[in-house]
C-alpha atoms as a printed R data frame, in Angstrom:
   type eleno elety resid chain resno       x       y       z
1  ATOM     1    CA   MET     A     1   4.419  -2.410   1.450
2  ATOM     2    CA   LEU     A     2   2.017   0.714   1.776
3  ATOM     3    CA   TRP     A     3   5.312   2.763   2.360
4  ATOM     4    CA   LEU     A     4   6.405   1.715  -1.284
5  ATOM     5    CA   GLY     A     5   3.058   2.807  -2.532
6  ATOM     6    CA   ALA     A     6   3.401   6.145  -0.717
7  ATOM     7    CA   GLN     A     7   6.631   6.512  -2.793
8  ATOM     8    CA   GLY     A     8   4.573   6.342  -5.903
9  ATOM     9    CA   LEU     A     9   5.527   2.935  -7.102
10 ATOM    10    CA   SER     A    10   3.076   1.034  -9.220
11 ATOM    11    CA   VAL     A    11   1.914  -2.521  -8.274
12 ATOM    12    CA   GLY     A    12   4.265  -3.955 -10.672
13 ATOM    13    CA   GLU     A    13   7.137  -2.087  -9.459
14 ATOM    14    CA   ILE     A    14   6.358  -3.063  -5.852
15 ATOM    15    CA   ALA     A    15   5.972  -6.736  -6.886
16 ATOM    16    CA   GLU     A    16   9.125  -6.657  -8.525
17 ATOM    17    CA   GLN     A    17  11.061  -4.981  -5.735
18 ATOM    18    CA   LEU     A    18   9.604  -7.516  -3.132
19 ATOM    19    CA   SER     A    19   9.907 -10.549  -5.508
20 ATOM    20    CA   ILE     A    20   6.060 -11.344  -5.218
21 ATOM    21    CA   ARG     A    21   3.212 -11.450  -7.730
22 ATOM    22    CA   PRO     A    22   1.351  -8.300  -8.527
23 ATOM    23    CA   ALA     A    23  -1.903 -10.156  -7.261
24 ATOM    24    CA   THR     A    24  -0.336 -10.473  -3.810
25 ATOM    25    CA   VAL     A    25   0.412  -6.751  -3.795
26 ATOM    26    CA   LYS     A    26  -3.077  -5.895  -4.648
27 ATOM    27    CA   THR     A    27  -4.346  -8.286  -2.045
28 ATOM    28    CA   HIS     A    28  -2.208  -6.644   0.673
29 ATOM    29    CA   PHE     A    29  -3.421  -3.184  -0.410
30 ATOM    30    CA   GLU     A    30  -7.037  -4.167  -0.278
31 ATOM    31    CA   ARG     A    31  -6.519  -5.490   3.291
32 ATOM    32    CA   ALA     A    32  -4.750  -2.418   4.353
33 ATOM    33    CA   TYR     A    33  -7.646  -0.342   2.926
34 ATOM    34    CA   LEU     A    34 -10.017  -2.290   5.061
35 ATOM    35    CA   LYS     A    35  -7.896  -1.979   8.212
36 ATOM    36    CA   LEU     A    36  -7.409   1.778   7.747
37 ATOM    37    CA   GLY     A    37 -11.020   2.457   6.714
38 ATOM    38    CA   ALA     A    38  -9.789   3.660   3.281
39 ATOM    39    CA   HIS     A    39 -11.328   3.241  -0.134
40 ATOM    40    CA   ASP     A    40  -8.182   3.914  -2.225
41 ATOM    41    CA   ARG     A    41  -4.375   4.123  -1.940
42 ATOM    42    CA   ALA     A    42  -4.221   7.811  -1.500
43 ATOM    43    CA   ALA     A    43  -6.540   7.715   1.567
44 ATOM    44    CA   ALA     A    44  -4.759   4.628   2.881
45 ATOM    45    CA   VAL     A    45  -1.475   6.370   2.750
46 ATOM    46    CA   ALA     A    46  -2.780   9.513   4.344
47 ATOM    47    CA   SER     A    47  -4.145   7.453   7.137
48 ATOM    48    CA   ALA     A    48  -0.970   5.535   7.595
49 ATOM    49    CA   PHE     A    49   0.959   8.791   7.859
50 ATOM    50    CA   ARG     A    50  -1.440  10.230  10.342
51 ATOM    51    CA   LEU     A    51  -1.277   7.159  12.573
52 ATOM    52    CA   GLY     A    52   2.502   7.056  12.330
53 ATOM    53    CA   LEU     A    53   2.619   3.819  10.556
54 ATOM    54    CA   ILE     A    54   4.854   5.180   7.682
55 ATOM    55    CA   ARG     A    55   7.133   8.245   7.657
């Protein structure tokens, strides 16, 4: 899901593409922030790129 955020998609667009609720997308992002030690989407995406989790 973070890779979709890296492509610039909004929460609503991600939810639509994955056929899930926007609240679920937000929850997944919040959990990713915690695991990556990030405080926002940009920092999480940067960390994920650095760690090789997304390309």
